C-alpha positions in Angstrom: -1.9 -48.2 31.5 -1.6 -47.4 27.7 -3.9 -44.4 27.9 -1.8 -43.0 30.8 1.3 -43.4 28.8 -0.3 -41.6 25.8 -1.6 -38.8 28.1 2.0 -38.3 29.3 3.9 -39.0 26.1 1.9 -36.8 23.6 2.4 -33.4 25.5 6.0 -34.3 26.3 6.7 -35.0 22.6 5.0 -31.8 21.5 6.9 -29.7 24.1 10.1 -31.4 23.1 9.5 -30.5 19.4 8.7 -26.9 20.2 11.9 -26.7 22.4 14.1 -28.1 19.6 12.6 -25.8 17.0 13.2 -22.8 19.3 16.8 -23.9 20.0 17.5 -24.2 16.2 16.0 -20.8 15.5 18.1 -19.2 18.2 21.3 -21.1 17.1 20.7 -20.2 13.4 20.2 -16.5 14.3 23.4 -16.5 16.3 25.3 -18.1 13.4 23.9 -15.7 10.9 24.7 -12.7 13.1 28.3 -14.0 13.6 28.7 -14.5 9.8 27.4 -10.9 9.1 29.8 -9.5 11.6 32.7 -11.3 10.0 31.6 -10.0 6.6 31.5 -6.4 7.9 35.1 -6.8 9.2 36.2 -8.0 5.8 34.4 -5.1 4.1 36.1 -2.6 6.4 39.5 -4.2 5.6 38.8 -4.0 1.9 37.8 -0.3 2.2 41.0 0.5 4.2 43.1 -1.3 1.6 41.6 0.8 -1.2 42.4 4.1 0.6 
């Protein structure tokens, strides 16, 4: 019974960790992209103000 639980639990734990890591990478990339877009907008506004 214990070995059956280990056979099921270990791959599920590994798969779960991989999924969580992928999710955080994707979420982090979206957040960084959003931040850079906001920065570009600010830079455009500054350039327009200088003109």
